[in-house]
C-alpha positions as a LaTeX table, in Angstrom:
\begin{tabular}{lrrr}
\hline
Residue & $x$ (\AA) & $y$ (\AA) & $z$ (\AA) \\
\hline
Met1 & 133.77 & $-135.79$ & $-31.82$ \\
Asn2 & 137.32 & $-134.39$ & $-31.87$ \\
Ser3 & 139.24 & $-135.24$ & $-28.77$ \\
Tyr4 & 142.89 & $-135.54$ & $-27.82$ \\
Arg5 & 145.19 & $-136.10$ & $-24.85$ \\
Ile6 & 148.85 & $-135.38$ & $-24.12$ \\
Tyr7 & 150.91 & $-137.92$ & $-22.20$ \\
Asn8 & 154.56 & $-137.89$ & $-21.13$ \\
Leu9 & 156.90 & $-140.86$ & $-21.18$ \\
His10 & 158.84 & $-141.33$ & $-17.96$ \\
Asp11 & 162.06 & $-143.12$ & $-17.00$ \\
Ile12 & 163.13 & $-143.31$ & $-20.66$ \\
Asp13 & 166.70 & $-142.57$ & $-21.78$ \\
Leu14 & 166.03 & $-139.99$ & $-24.52$ \\
Asn15 & 169.60 & $-140.21$ & $-25.84$ \\
Glu16 & 169.24 & $-143.98$ & $-26.28$ \\
Val17 & 165.87 & $-143.65$ & $-28.03$ \\
Tyr18 & 167.28 & $-140.92$ & $-30.28$ \\
Ala19 & 170.36 & $-143.00$ & $-31.17$ \\
Tyr20 & 168.38 & $-146.19$ & $-31.76$ \\
Ser21 & 165.83 & $-144.33$ & $-33.89$ \\
Lys22 & 168.65 & $-143.03$ & $-36.07$ \\
Tyr23 & 170.18 & $-146.53$ & $-36.18$ \\
Ser24 & 166.80 & $-147.88$ & $-37.32$ \\
Val25 & 166.95 & $-145.63$ & $-40.39$ \\
Gly26 & 169.83 & $-147.80$ & $-41.59$ \\
Lys27 & 167.68 & $-150.91$ & $-41.18$ \\
Phe28 & 164.85 & $-149.14$ & $-43.04$ \\
Glu29 & 167.16 & $-148.12$ & $-45.91$ \\
Tyr30 & 168.46 & $-151.69$ & $-46.19$ \\
Leu31 & 164.87 & $-152.87$ & $-46.71$ \\
Phe32 & 163.35 & $-149.99$ & $-48.69$ \\
Gly33 & 166.11 & $-147.76$ & $-50.04$ \\
His34 & 166.66 & $-144.04$ & $-49.46$ \\
Glu35 & 163.18 & $-142.76$ & $-50.39$ \\
Gly36 & 162.30 & $-141.72$ & $-46.84$ \\
Thr37 & 160.79 & $-143.29$ & $-43.75$ \\
Thr38 & 157.58 & $-141.24$ & $-43.88$ \\
Lys39 & 156.81 & $-141.99$ & $-47.53$ \\
Phe40 & 156.71 & $-145.74$ & $-46.87$ \\
Tyr41 & 154.86 & $-145.60$ & $-43.53$ \\
Tyr42 & 152.51 & $-148.35$ & $-44.70$ \\
Lys43 & 155.31 & $-150.90$ & $-45.35$ \\
Tyr44 & 156.88 & $-151.22$ & $-41.89$ \\
Asn45 & 156.20 & $-150.78$ & $-38.21$ \\
Phe46 & 158.68 & $-148.73$ & $-36.17$ \\
Phe47 & 158.36 & $-151.02$ & $-33.14$ \\
Thr48 & 159.32 & $-154.11$ & $-35.15$ \\
Leu49 & 162.08 & $-152.27$ & $-37.03$ \\
Ala50 & 163.51 & $-150.91$ & $-33.75$ \\
Ser51 & 162.98 & $-154.13$ & $-31.81$ \\
Cys52 & 165.38 & $-155.62$ & $-29.26$ \\
Asn53 & 166.17 & $-152.36$ & $-27.49$ \\
Lys54 & 165.21 & $-151.93$ & $-23.83$ \\
Glu55 & 164.34 & $-148.21$ & $-24.09$ \\
Ile56 & 162.20 & $-148.72$ & $-27.20$ \\
His57 & 160.43 & $-151.58$ & $-25.41$ \\
Lys58 & 159.76 & $-149.38$ & $-22.36$ \\
Met59 & 158.46 & $-146.67$ & $-24.69$ \\
Tyr60 & 156.13 & $-149.18$ & $-26.41$ \\
Arg61 & 154.75 & $-150.50$ & $-23.12$ \\
Gln62 & 154.03 & $-147.00$ & $-21.82$ \\
Leu63 & 152.47 & $-146.04$ & $-25.16$ \\
Thr64 & 150.10 & $-149.02$ & $-25.13$ \\
Gly65 & 149.08 & $-148.09$ & $-21.57$ \\
Phe66 & 148.32 & $-144.52$ & $-22.66$ \\
Ile67 & 146.39 & $-145.86$ & $-25.67$ \\
Gly68 & 144.24 & $-147.89$ & $-23.29$ \\
Glu69 & 143.63 & $-144.81$ & $-21.11$ \\
Phe70 & 142.70 & $-142.70$ & $-24.13$ \\
Leu71 & 140.32 & $-145.28$ & $-25.59$ \\
Ser72 & 138.61 & $-145.62$ & $-22.22$ \\
Glu73 & 138.32 & $-141.85$ & $-21.69$ \\
Val74 & 136.73 & $-141.25$ & $-25.09$ \\
Ser75 & 134.60 & $-144.43$ & $-24.92$ \\
Tyr76 & 136.20 & $-146.13$ & $-27.93$ \\
Pro77 & 136.30 & $-149.94$ & $-28.03$ \\
Asp78 & 139.56 & $-151.50$ & $-26.88$ \\
Asp79 & 139.01 & $-155.17$ & $-27.70$ \\
Asn80 & 140.37 & $-155.09$ & $-31.28$ \\
Val81 & 143.23 & $-152.58$ & $-31.52$ \\
Trp82 & 145.78 & $-152.58$ & $-34.32$ \\
Met83 & 148.63 & $-150.05$ & $-34.67$ \\
Gln84 & 150.82 & $-148.93$ & $-37.51$ \\
Ser85 & 153.80 & $-146.75$ & $-36.62$ \\
Trp86 & 156.56 & $-145.09$ & $-38.59$ \\
Met87 & 159.48 & $-142.70$ & $-38.24$ \\
Asn88 & 159.40 & $-139.08$ & $-39.42$ \\
Phe89 & 162.88 & $-137.64$ & $-40.02$ \\
His90 & 162.45 & $-134.14$ & $-41.41$ \\
Lys91 & 164.74 & $-131.24$ & $-42.03$ \\
Glu92 & 163.23 & $-127.81$ & $-41.42$ \\
Asp93 & 162.00 & $-127.41$ & $-45.00$ \\
Glu94 & 160.56 & $-130.96$ & $-45.09$ \\
Val95 & 158.07 & $-130.80$ & $-42.21$ \\
Leu96 & 154.64 & $-132.16$ & $-43.05$ \\
Lys97 & 152.11 & $-129.97$ & $-44.80$ \\
Ser98 & 148.38 & $-130.28$ & $-44.11$ \\
His99 & 147.15 & $-133.89$ & $-44.20$ \\
Asn100 & 145.07 & $-136.32$ & $-42.18$ \\
His101 & 144.97 & $-140.02$ & $-41.37$ \\
Asp102 & 142.00 & $-142.15$ & $-42.36$ \\
Phe103 & 141.96 & $-144.17$ & $-39.15$ \\
Asp104 & 140.01 & $-144.02$ & $-35.89$ \\
Val105 & 142.92 & $-142.65$ & $-33.83$ \\
His106 & 146.15 & $-140.87$ & $-34.75$ \\
Gly107 & 149.10 & $-139.97$ & $-32.57$ \\
Tyr108 & 152.79 & $-139.27$ & $-32.43$ \\
Ile109 & 155.74 & $-139.34$ & $-30.05$ \\
Thr110 & 158.19 & $-136.43$ & $-30.16$ \\
Ile111 & 161.80 & $-137.65$ & $-29.96$ \\
Ser112 & 164.05 & $-134.71$ & $-30.86$ \\
Asn113 & 164.17 & $-131.36$ & $-29.09$ \\
His114 & 163.24 & $-129.09$ & $-32.00$ \\
Lys115 & 160.87 & $-126.20$ & $-31.50$ \\
Ser116 & 157.72 & $-126.93$ & $-33.47$ \\
Asp117 & 153.96 & $-127.00$ & $-33.12$ \\
Thr118 & 151.50 & $-129.40$ & $-34.67$ \\
Val119 & 148.41 & $-127.47$ & $-35.71$ \\
Phe120 & 145.05 & $-129.21$ & $-36.14$ \\
Thr121 & 142.53 & $-127.50$ & $-38.41$ \\
Glu122 & 139.11 & $-127.66$ & $-39.99$ \\
Gly123 & 139.29 & $-125.71$ & $-43.21$ \\
Glu124 & 140.99 & $-122.42$ & $-42.32$ \\
Lys125 & 139.96 & $-122.65$ & $-38.66$ \\
Glu126 & 142.56 & $-123.73$ & $-36.11$ \\
Leu127 & 141.03 & $-126.29$ & $-33.75$ \\
Trp128 & 144.03 & $-126.81$ & $-31.45$ \\
Arg129 & 147.79 & $-126.49$ & $-31.39$ \\
Ile130 & 150.30 & $-128.79$ & $-29.70$ \\
Glu131 & 153.72 & $-127.51$ & $-28.64$ \\
Asn132 & 155.96 & $-130.52$ & $-29.29$ \\
Lys133 & 158.36 & $-131.57$ & $-26.53$ \\
Pro134 & 160.71 & $-134.57$ & $-26.27$ \\
Leu135 & 159.13 & $-137.77$ & $-24.90$ \\
Gln136 & 155.65 & $-136.26$ & $-25.26$ \\
Ile137 & 152.87 & $-138.35$ & $-26.78$ \\
Tyr138 & 149.87 & $-136.89$ & $-28.57$ \\
Ile139 & 146.86 & $-139.20$ & $-29.04$ \\
Gly140 & 143.70 & $-137.92$ & $-30.73$ \\
Thr141 & 140.76 & $-138.82$ & $-32.87$ \\
Gly142 & 141.64 & $-139.56$ & $-36.47$ \\
Arg143 & 140.63 & $-137.85$ & $-39.67$ \\
Val144 & 141.57 & $-134.34$ & $-38.49$ \\
Asn145 & 143.74 & $-132.21$ & $-40.78$ \\
His146 & 147.05 & $-131.14$ & $-39.26$ \\
His147 & 150.44 & $-129.76$ & $-40.21$ \\
Val148 & 153.75 & $-128.90$ & $-38.54$ \\
Glu149 & 154.95 & $-125.35$ & $-37.98$ \\
Val150 & 158.61 & $-124.78$ & $-37.12$ \\
Thr151 & 158.85 & $-122.18$ & $-34.33$ \\
Glu152 & 162.66 & $-122.05$ & $-34.11$ \\
Ser153 & 165.05 & $-122.80$ & $-36.96$ \\
Tyr154 & 167.16 & $-125.98$ & $-36.85$ \\
Lys155 & 169.85 & $-127.62$ & $-39.01$ \\
Asp156 & 169.60 & $-131.39$ & $-38.37$ \\
Glu157 & 166.49 & $-133.58$ & $-38.43$ \\
Arg158 & 163.30 & $-133.37$ & $-36.38$ \\
Ile159 & 162.35 & $-136.90$ & $-35.28$ \\
Thr160 & 158.88 & $-138.13$ & $-34.37$ \\
Ile161 & 157.27 & $-141.55$ & $-34.31$ \\
Gly162 & 153.81 & $-141.39$ & $-35.86$ \\
Phe163 & 151.09 & $-143.98$ & $-35.30$ \\
Asp164 & 147.52 & $-144.77$ & $-36.30$ \\
Leu165 & 145.07 & $-147.13$ & $-34.62$ \\
Ala166 & 142.42 & $-149.24$ & $-36.33$ \\
Leu167 & 139.67 & $-150.33$ & $-33.91$ \\
Lys168 & 137.56 & $-152.68$ & $-36.00$ \\
Asn169 & 137.95 & $-155.42$ & $-38.56$ \\
Ser170 & 138.90 & $-153.90$ & $-41.89$ \\
Phe171 & 140.87 & $-154.54$ & $-45.03$ \\
Thr172 & 143.86 & $-152.30$ & $-45.66$ \\
Asn173 & 146.69 & $-152.33$ & $-48.17$ \\
Asn174 & 149.11 & $-151.45$ & $-45.37$ \\
Phe175 & 151.62 & $-154.09$ & $-44.23$ \\
Ser176 & 152.49 & $-152.23$ & $-41.04$ \\
Phe177 & 149.72 & $-152.95$ & $-38.53$ \\
Ile178 & 150.49 & $-154.98$ & $-35.42$ \\
Pro179 & 148.03 & $-156.03$ & $-32.70$ \\
Val180 & 148.00 & $-154.05$ & $-29.46$ \\
Val181 & 146.88 & $-155.73$ & $-26.26$ \\
Ile182 & 145.20 & $-153.26$ & $-23.91$ \\
\hline
\end{tabular}
């Protein structure tokens, strides 16, 4: 069953989240070098890398509430939830090509105000399209192919926070999962 929901963060200072996300790239590069925050998604968790910031904490608390709502609405178990999360910083020609995530649930938070859509597909067939907006959260079932389409050119970097949820005991080579209390 493919299912998704859109949620909107509220009472969050977008400028602060944007600035702290960019600051967190420096912390990432100190740990992992300049290879890119998306490439090493499995080695860190955004919410631990960007810890000790009030706006990031508010964002995390709202996100975990929305995760609980989503899991309840789609009748997924919520007693064993683990989340990995990472930063995507992409210039216009670097946006993600078609891929999927091999986890029960996938989602992302749009941070920057760049015009783009995330398109979910099955083969050549478009299943649904999300117009990305700042402080918007997408949460959907995992294992669905998707890619980003830029709808208006931009010069700087498009920023999103991606996340995956594991809902059962499993072994993974990823170092990035943290427990989520629903």
